[in-house]
N, C-alpha and C positions, 0 to 999 in steps of 0.2 A: 503494498499499499506506499504511497503517494505518502508523505514526511505532511504537506499540505492537501491542504481539501479541497478541491474545486468543486464554487458550488453556482451549477445552472440549472437554480429551479424559482431563478426569481419572480417567475407569474406565482407560484406557488404562497410565497409572502421572502420578506427583503427582510436583513437584520437590522435592528432600529440607530437610528444614527445616532450615534454621540450629542448633536450639538440637540437632536430633538429630546434626548433625555433629559440634560441639561436645564431644555424649558421648562420640560415639565415637575420639576425632582422637590419646585418650592411647592407646588399645590398636590407634591405627598410627604412632606412633613409642614412646614410654617406655617401653607398656609392650609387648613383642614376644611375652609367655608362653605357651606351649601347656598350657590347662590341662591337659593329661593328663602334665604335669612336676612335681616333687615340691619342684623351688628357692624359692623366694620369688619368683622370675618369675612363674612356674607357678601358682603359690597367688594370685597377686592375680587370673592369669584367670579361674582356680578361680572363686575369691568374686565375679569380675563374671560371667561365668557365668548362677551361684546365684545374685546380686544378679536380674537379666535375669529369670531363671527364675518368682523369686517375684513380679517386675512382671506379669508374662504371665496366670498362676493367678489374681492379682487380681483382672485385669479379668475373666479367666471363670470366675473364681470356683469353682476347680478345685482341686487340690493339686497342686505344683510339678514329681511325680512322674510324672502325666498329660502333662506338655508334652515335643513330641519337634521340635528344632531339624530346621530343612531345607535345602534350600537356592534356596525357593521355592514358589511355591503346584503348580505344578507335580507338580515330586515328593513333594509332600504328598500331592495325592487317589493318585499312583498308590501309595502306600505305603499307603496307606486303603484304596483298593479290589483292589489285587493284595495287602496283606498281610494283610486282613481275608478277601477270600474262599480264600486258597489255605493260612491257621489251619483255617480252617471248613471244608474239605471236606478235610483231614488228621483233621479230630474226627469226623468220619463228620454235619458237623451242615447236610450239603447243600451245590448246587454251582447252584445259581439264583440269578440276584444283580438287582435292579428299579431301574431308575434313570430320573427324566425325557427326556424327549426333546429337553430342554432346556440339559441340561448344556453348562458346555464342556468341551475337545476333550480336555482332558488329561484327565478323568469318561470321557468318550468312548470313546474311543481306549484304556482302560484295560480300558476294561469290552468292546472289541472283542478284544482281548490276549487274554482272560478268555475268548472265545467260541473261539477257538481252540486249545483249549488242553482242549476239550468242557466250562467253562462253558454256561447258560443262562441269557440277557440279555434281560428283557419292561422294555421303554421305556413309562414312563406318559406317554399323551395329553396334553395341555394345551387351556384353552379358549381364545378368541379373544384373549383379554386374558393368556397367558400364565401361569395356575393350572392348579396341578395340584388335583386333587378328593382328598378324602382316601376318598370310599366307592372309588374307583379302588384308589388303592392298596390299599386294603382287599379289592378284588376279586381286586387282580394277584398278592396271595401264596398260598405251599401248602408247604407241611409242610418242603419242602428250601428254602427262599429260606434264605439263609446273610447276604446283607446289603441296605440299601437305600440309596442315594445320591439328593437331592434337593437344591437349590442352595439355597441362604437369596437368595440376592436375582439375578436375571439379568444376565450384566452388559453385556446387549445392551437389553434393550428396560427393566432396572429395575425389576418385578416381584418383588413380595417375596410370597412360599410361605406357606401358612402353617404353619411349622415342627413349631406346639408341635401341632398336631394331627396328624401324619403322627408323630410322635416317640411319639404316647400311641398308637395303632394297633400300629407297632413296639416296645413295651414290654410289650401285650396277647401279641405272640407272639413274644417275646423274641429276637426279630432288631436288630441294630446296624440305630442310623442312622448313615450317615455326612450332614455337609451341606458344599459348597464355601460360604463364609462370603466367600470375596477382595472382596467389594463391600460388605460391611456393615458391615468396622469404622470407628468412627467417624459412623456414618450411623445405626444400629439396637443394640438389646440384644445380647450374646453371652452370655451368662448362660446355662452349658450345661444348668444343672439347668433351669433352665424352659423351656428350649428342647428339651429330652427329647432331645437326638442324645447319640452316643456318641462321633463324629469328629469333626473342626472342622477345616478348611482354612482358613490365613489367609497373606500373604504382605506385606510390612514395605511393599513399595512403593507400595501402593492408597494407604497411610498416613502417606505423608511418612517414608517411613522409607528405608531402602537397598535396590537392587536387587541380587537374587541372594542370598538370607533369606526364611525364612517359616517356616514351624510347623504339628505335626500335633498335634491337642487326641488323646487316645486315651482314654477314661473305663477306670481302673485295673478291670481283669479281664478286658477286650477282646482277643479273640485277633488277632495281631500275627504276620505273619512278615517281619522285613524285609527289606528287596528292594537295602539296599548294602552289600557281608558286609566284612566288616576285625576292623577294632579293636572293643574294649567299648563306644563313647565311647553317649551320648543311652541308657545303660541298654542297651543294645545290645538298640539298636533301629532305629539308624542309625548305620553304621561314619565314619570319619573324621574326622578334625580337627576342633572346630567353630570356626566365625568368629567369634571373640568380638567382632570392632570389631563387625561388624554385627548380631550378635543385641543384645550392646547398642544400636546402632540401634534394633531392630526392638519393644523394651520399650520404648524411649524415646519410641520415636509411638505407639505404643499405648495407653502410660500418659498421653498424653497429648489426643489420639484422645477415648480415652473423657472424660479432664477435661471438657474442650468440646465432648462432642457434644449435650448438651440445646442450648444455642444456636447452637450450631453448624449442626445440622440443618436447625432451623426457620428460617433468614438463608438456608439452601439452597434451604429450603422455598421462600417467598416467591420467589427468585430463579428456579427452576422455572416458577412457574405465571405469573409473570410472560414468562416466555421465548414458554413453549408457548400462553398465550394470545395473546400477541402475533404469534407466526407463522400462528397456527387465523385469526385474524383478519385476515391480512394478506394470506397467502397461499391462493391459489381453487385449490382440489382440493386441498387437504391432511388429512392425522390425524396421530391418536395413537396411537403403536403403544404395548399394554401397557394396563392398568390405572387411570386415574388415582387413584385414589385408594392403592391398594394396591402404589404404589412408591417407588423410593427417591427421598430427596429431593431430591439434586442430577441425576439419568437423566430426557432430555427426549427420547426417540424420536418424530420426524416423517418422515413419508410425505407426496412432495410427487410427485403426475400427472405424468408425460412429463418427470419431469427426473428420469437415473439419477446415484444419488447420486455415485460416482465422477468427474462437472462438475461438479457443486453443491461438494462438498470442494476441486477445483481450482482453483476459482475462490473458494471464500471464504478459501483460504489466500491467493491475490493479494490479496487484502486486511486480512492479516493475522488471520485468521480463523483456528484449527485445532480442526478437532471428526474428527467419526471415522464408521464407516459400521459396518451391519448384511453385509453384501457386504466378498465376499473376493480379489483379482484369481488369477484361478486361467488358465496359461495364456496369457494375451492375451484370456480374456474375464468379461465379470462373474458370479461366481457368487452364487445367491441364498442367501439366512442359513434354515443350516437353524436360528434361531431363528423366524424370523417366517413360514417354507412351514411349520413345524410350527401354528403359530399359528390357521392358515386362511388368509394372505394369500396369493396369486398370483405369480409369480414375476416378473412384470412393477409389484408394486407393491413386492414385499420388495427387487425393486435399486434401488428411488427413496426409500428410509429411510436417514435423516442420523441419531447420537447426539450430540446434546450433552453433556455430564458437565461439570459446574460444582465451584469446587475453591476452597481459604479465597482467591484472589488475585483468583476476583471481583468484579465490584460489580455495582449495579443501569444502568451507563455504557455499560458490557459488554453487557448483556445487549438496553439500547435498540440500539446500535449493529448488535447482529446483524439483528433488528427490522427495520429503516432497510434493511438493504443485502438480505439474501437476498430479498425480494420482487422487485427489481429484477436479479438473476440470476436465476434461477425465469423471470421472465418469457424473460429473454435466453435460455435454455434452451428453453425451447419452440418461443419461435419459431424458432428453429437446426432443432429437431426437428422441427415443423411443415413444412417448406423441403424436410429430405432424405430426410422420408417418401415 
């Protein structure tokens, strides 16, 4: 095993930046106040909350009143999907929602719940690159469409969707558009007006902030039924005492991510292409999943014929390389990724795909180490498979 762990799973989570931790520490120790309390420690906490909300609004190009702090990306997705759909139905705006077929499970399962209570859900298809076609959205729209949700950038294959074009279609029809932008922060522009979105999900641990805190941007006037009932926090849209240290960390991390985005994304883009080209050149019967150009600058999802991803990941881990898969183990069997199969890959190809997601700690030597190690590992797995078949 290498003395240095090569971490290429930043799409799953990123390490907490020391500067973010430093910003959080006062609110974990000497500033313990509840923002709803009227004494001086409570006011200090409220001031920190207000400053964080203002910092986030500056990055998104919105007003501070349009920011709802949550417990993470899954909660934000649920609040957006269920909250808007239920509010729209109550107002007589319809009970039909549209999501893309490659959404994160937080969106997919929220939509499945709505189906159980009488909503109709349309799944937008994608092409081989994982892209939603605007014409497909236009064709799927109905008079009773209450909400559309299409992720900004896919968490598995990194494909970046034409959100602005989709947003224009939604505006024509007066239908709110939600986008799960969890993978986009620090990589892509987040201006909500330029994107034409009415709701946007972010979570801090994807951009070097703490786990367990996220946000939902909800454009002023967008109907929203709260999904957590209790006190009046977050302008009565999300009850529960605010996680002040986490929110401070989120705002600090998001501000830093946006400030460094142009140079950071360009550097990762170069490393990503170095990895893609190196593996495609040195591993026979390999392929790239997702669009070559319209993809996140840090995402390289590749398939290797006759080498199951779970086995590849275990061997990589033994060599000190951390990556992930588009597949999940369920009941002892390898299940194909719904994203890859929706893109047209067969089950065998989908279960032979590996995601490498880069971050600020990676350097060219890491990429070269993977390119040097993986061809031999793949060859070994193929030899074993050939002997056991």
